C-alpha positions as CSV (number, residue, x, y, z in Angstrom):
1,M,0.0,0.0,0.0
2,K,1.3,3.4,-0.9
3,L,1.4,5.6,2.2
4,L,0.0,9.1,2.2
5,P,1.9,11.9,3.8
6,R,0.4,12.3,7.3
7,H,-1.0,15.7,6.5
8,E,-2.9,14.4,3.5
9,C,-5.1,12.3,5.8
10,H,-6.4,15.6,7.2
11,R,-7.1,17.3,3.9
12,Y,-10.8,16.9,3.5
13,P,-11.1,18.1,-0.2
14,G,-8.5,15.5,-1.1
15,L,-10.5,12.8,0.8
16,V,-13.7,13.8,-1.1
17,K,-11.8,13.7,-4.4
18,R,-10.6,10.2,-3.7
19,W,-14.0,9.1,-2.7
20,R,-15.5,10.4,-5.9
21,E,-13.0,8.4,-7.9
22,T,-13.7,5.3,-5.7
23,A,-17.4,5.7,-6.2
24,R,-17.0,5.9,-9.9
25,Q,-14.9,2.7,-9.9
26,T,-17.1,0.7,-7.6
27,G,-20.5,1.8,-8.9
28,L,-21.6,3.6,-5.7
29,T,-23.8,6.7,-5.7
30,M,-22.3,9.7,-3.9
31,K,-24.2,12.8,-2.9
32,K,-24.1,15.6,-0.4
33,F,-26.8,15.2,2.3
34,A,-25.9,18.0,4.7
35,E,-23.4,20.5,5.9
36,H,-21.6,20.9,9.2
37,D,-19.2,23.6,10.2
38,G,-19.2,24.9,6.7
39,F,-18.1,21.6,5.2
40,P,-20.3,19.4,2.9
41,L,-21.1,15.9,4.3
42,Y,-21.6,13.0,1.9
43,V,-23.3,9.7,1.8
44,L,-22.5,6.8,-0.6
45,E,-24.9,3.9,-1.3
46,T,-25.1,0.7,-3.3
47,R,-26.6,1.7,-6.7
48,R,-28.6,-1.5,-7.4
49,P,-28.5,-3.8,-4.4
50,L,-29.3,-7.4,-5.0
51,K,-32.6,-8.7,-3.7
52,N,-32.4,-9.9,-0.1
53,A,-28.8,-8.5,0.2
54,P,-27.8,-7.7,3.8
55,H,-28.1,-4.1,4.8
56,L,-25.0,-2.3,6.1
57,Y,-24.3,1.0,7.8
58,L,-20.7,2.1,7.7
59,S,-19.2,5.3,9.0
60,A,-15.9,7.0,9.9
61,G,-14.5,10.3,11.0
62,I,-17.0,11.4,13.7
63,H,-13.8,12.1,15.7
64,G,-11.4,14.3,13.6
65,D,-8.2,13.1,15.2
66,E,-8.7,9.5,14.1
67,P,-7.5,9.4,10.5
68,A,-7.1,5.7,10.2
69,S,-10.9,5.5,10.4
70,T,-11.5,7.6,7.3
71,E,-8.5,6.1,5.5
72,G,-9.4,2.6,6.5
73,L,-12.9,2.8,5.2
74,L,-11.8,4.3,1.9
75,S,-9.1,1.7,1.6
76,W,-11.5,-1.2,2.1
77,V,-14.1,0.1,-0.4
78,S,-11.5,0.7,-3.0
79,R,-10.2,-2.9,-2.7
80,H,-13.4,-4.7,-2.0
81,G,-16.0,-3.1,-4.3
82,D,-17.1,-6.7,-5.3
83,T,-17.9,-7.5,-1.7
84,L,-19.8,-4.2,-1.3
85,Q,-21.9,-4.9,-4.3
86,K,-23.3,-8.0,-2.6
87,T,-24.8,-5.7,0.1
88,A,-27.3,-2.8,0.4
89,C,-25.0,-0.3,2.0
90,V,-25.2,3.2,3.3
91,L,-21.8,4.7,4.0
92,F,-20.7,8.0,5.6
93,P,-17.0,8.6,4.8
94,C,-16.5,11.5,7.3
95,L,-19.0,12.9,9.8
96,N,-16.7,15.6,11.2
97,P,-14.6,17.2,8.4
98,W,-13.9,20.3,10.5
99,G,-12.3,18.1,13.1
100,L,-10.5,16.1,10.5
101,T,-9.0,19.2,9.0
102,A,-8.0,20.6,12.4
103,N,-6.8,17.2,13.7
104,I,-9.2,17.7,16.7
105,R,-11.6,15.2,18.2
106,G,-14.6,17.5,18.3
107,D,-16.3,20.0,16.0
108,S,-15.8,23.8,15.8
109,R,-17.9,24.3,18.9
110,G,-15.9,21.8,20.9
111,R,-18.7,19.2,20.9
112,D,-17.9,15.5,20.9
113,L,-20.3,14.5,18.1
114,N,-20.1,10.9,19.2
115,R,-22.0,12.0,22.3
116,Q,-24.5,13.9,20.3
117,F,-25.6,11.5,17.6
118,H,-29.2,11.3,18.9
119,D,-29.5,15.1,19.0
120,T,-31.7,16.1,16.0
121,S,-31.3,19.8,16.9
122,I,-27.9,19.4,15.1
123,P,-28.9,19.9,11.4
124,A,-26.4,17.4,10.1
125,F,-27.7,14.6,12.4
126,R,-31.3,15.6,11.7
127,A,-30.6,15.1,8.0
128,L,-28.8,11.8,8.6
129,H,-31.6,10.4,10.7
130,R,-34.1,11.3,7.9
131,L,-31.9,9.6,5.4
132,I,-31.8,6.3,7.3
133,A,-35.3,6.4,8.7
134,G,-37.2,3.2,8.3
135,R,-34.1,1.1,7.5
136,Q,-33.0,-1.9,9.4
137,F,-29.4,-2.8,9.2
138,D,-28.0,-6.3,9.6
139,L,-24.6,-4.8,10.4
140,A,-23.5,-1.4,11.5
141,I,-19.8,-0.6,11.8
142,T,-18.3,2.7,13.2
143,L,-14.6,3.2,12.8
144,H,-12.5,4.8,15.6
145,E,-9.1,5.1,17.1
146,D,-7.8,5.5,20.7
147,Y,-4.6,7.2,21.8
148,D,-4.6,5.2,25.1
149,A,-5.0,1.8,23.4
150,Q,-2.2,-0.7,23.6
151,G,-3.6,-2.8,20.7
152,I,-6.9,-3.2,18.8
153,Y,-10.1,-3.4,20.7
154,I,-13.8,-3.7,19.7
155,Y,-17.1,-2.8,21.2
156,E,-19.8,-5.3,20.1
157,L,-23.5,-4.7,20.6
158,D,-25.9,-7.4,19.6
159,S,-28.3,-10.1,20.9
160,L,-26.2,-13.0,20.0
161,P,-25.3,-15.7,22.6
162,A,-21.6,-15.6,21.7
163,P,-19.6,-12.6,20.5
164,L,-18.1,-12.4,17.0
165,S,-15.3,-10.0,18.0
166,P,-12.8,-12.8,18.6
167,I,-13.1,-13.7,14.9
168,L,-12.4,-10.1,13.8
169,L,-9.4,-9.8,16.2
170,E,-7.9,-13.1,15.0
171,S,-8.1,-11.8,11.4
172,V,-5.7,-8.9,12.3
173,Q,-3.5,-10.7,14.9
174,R,-0.5,-10.4,12.6
175,I,-1.0,-6.7,11.9
176,I,-1.8,-5.4,15.4
177,P,-2.6,-7.7,18.4
178,P,-5.6,-7.2,20.7
179,D,-5.4,-4.7,23.5
180,P,-4.1,-6.7,26.5
181,R,-5.8,-4.6,29.2
182,S,-8.4,-6.1,31.5
183,R,-10.3,-2.8,31.7
184,I,-10.8,-0.5,28.7
185,E,-12.3,3.0,29.1
186,G,-13.1,2.0,32.7
187,R,-15.1,-1.1,31.7
188,K,-14.2,-4.7,32.3
189,V,-13.5,-6.5,29.1
190,S,-15.5,-9.5,28.0
191,G,-12.5,-11.2,26.5
192,P,-9.0,-10.1,25.2
193,G,-9.5,-7.0,23.2
194,Y,-13.3,-6.7,23.2
195,L,-16.3,-5.6,25.2
196,H,-19.5,-7.5,24.3
197,R,-22.9,-6.0,25.4
198,S,-26.5,-6.8,24.6
199,I,-28.5,-4.3,22.7
200,K,-31.0,-4.5,25.5
201,H,-28.5,-3.5,28.2
202,R,-30.1,-0.6,30.1
203,G,-26.9,1.0,31.3
204,L,-25.8,2.1,27.9
205,P,-25.5,5.9,27.3
206,E,-27.8,7.6,24.9
207,G,-25.5,9.7,22.7
208,P,-23.0,7.5,20.8
209,E,-23.6,6.7,17.2
210,A,-23.1,2.9,17.6
211,I,-25.5,2.7,20.6
212,Y,-28.2,4.7,18.9
213,L,-28.0,2.4,15.9
214,A,-27.9,-0.8,18.0
215,R,-31.0,0.3,20.0
216,N,-33.0,1.5,17.0
217,Q,-31.9,0.1,13.6
218,A,-29.0,-2.4,13.7
219,T,-29.1,-6.1,14.6
220,L,-25.3,-6.3,15.0
221,C,-23.0,-3.3,15.7
222,F,-19.2,-3.1,15.9
223,T,-17.1,-0.2,17.0
224,L,-13.5,-0.8,15.7
225,E,-10.7,0.9,17.7
226,T,-7.1,1.0,16.4
227,P,-4.3,2.3,18.6
228,S,-3.2,5.7,17.5
229,E,0.4,5.3,18.6
230,F,1.0,2.5,16.0
231,S,2.0,3.4,12.5
232,L,-0.8,4.8,10.2
233,D,-0.1,2.1,7.6
234,R,-0.7,-0.7,10.2
235,R,-3.8,0.9,11.5
236,V,-5.3,1.4,8.1
237,R,-4.5,-2.2,7.2
238,A,-6.2,-3.4,10.4
239,Q,-9.3,-1.4,9.8
240,R,-9.5,-2.7,6.3
241,R,-9.1,-6.4,7.4
242,M,-11.6,-6.1,10.2
243,L,-14.2,-4.5,7.9
244,Q,-13.8,-7.3,5.3
245,T,-14.0,-10.0,8.0
246,A,-17.2,-8.5,9.5
247,V,-18.9,-8.1,6.2
248,Q,-18.0,-11.6,5.1
249,L,-19.5,-12.9,8.3
250,V,-22.8,-11.2,7.6
251,L,-22.8,-12.4,3.9
252,K,-22.2,-16.0,5.0
253,K,-25.0,-15.8,7.5
254,G,-27.3,-14.5,4.8
């Protein structure tokens, strides 16, 4: 993989240009659906999904200082357009372009948008909610990074008796190993490198994107976290590999 200069990962017009080219090559539609902080926000969708194809929700860049999320999603789509065409997908390549440009977690008002996803007083989220209204997703994946992480870790929300996170972590073992900590973000892990919770868990906060989706519109939801202190190349490769593994799991199930 040809590495980008680090600053290029934070240049939003360049990211949009690369997405336009990828959309053209993979047959996805791409359109502006809202603005936030003066930047256009885009959504990409499968143009002609197959009948009974699994429905996917994919997003990245809600935190601006997590560039392997936006680069990982683009890298996966550009390499696995054939996989994506087997799904009915709605994809948000960057939900916080101001933060991406400034290399800052929040938006221009200092808000952590991943604590405000449910808030439809924010015009961009109101537009996003309208866009996905009435859809039920077989799989939702939100891509993130963590400066405190010592390896990869995953939040998994579903109603399955056994977690699928170990399968995703095994797929990237040779790129970046799982986070070895017994507690992550103050929570006891369910197994090495993952936290598995039921969608019906009452103690979940309201605001995060993944929790909103899991409660309302997604059967299975992963939040993928790569460790920011590892090289960008390895983080992007890990995001790409986990995405492919997760989507293949859903395709096989279908």
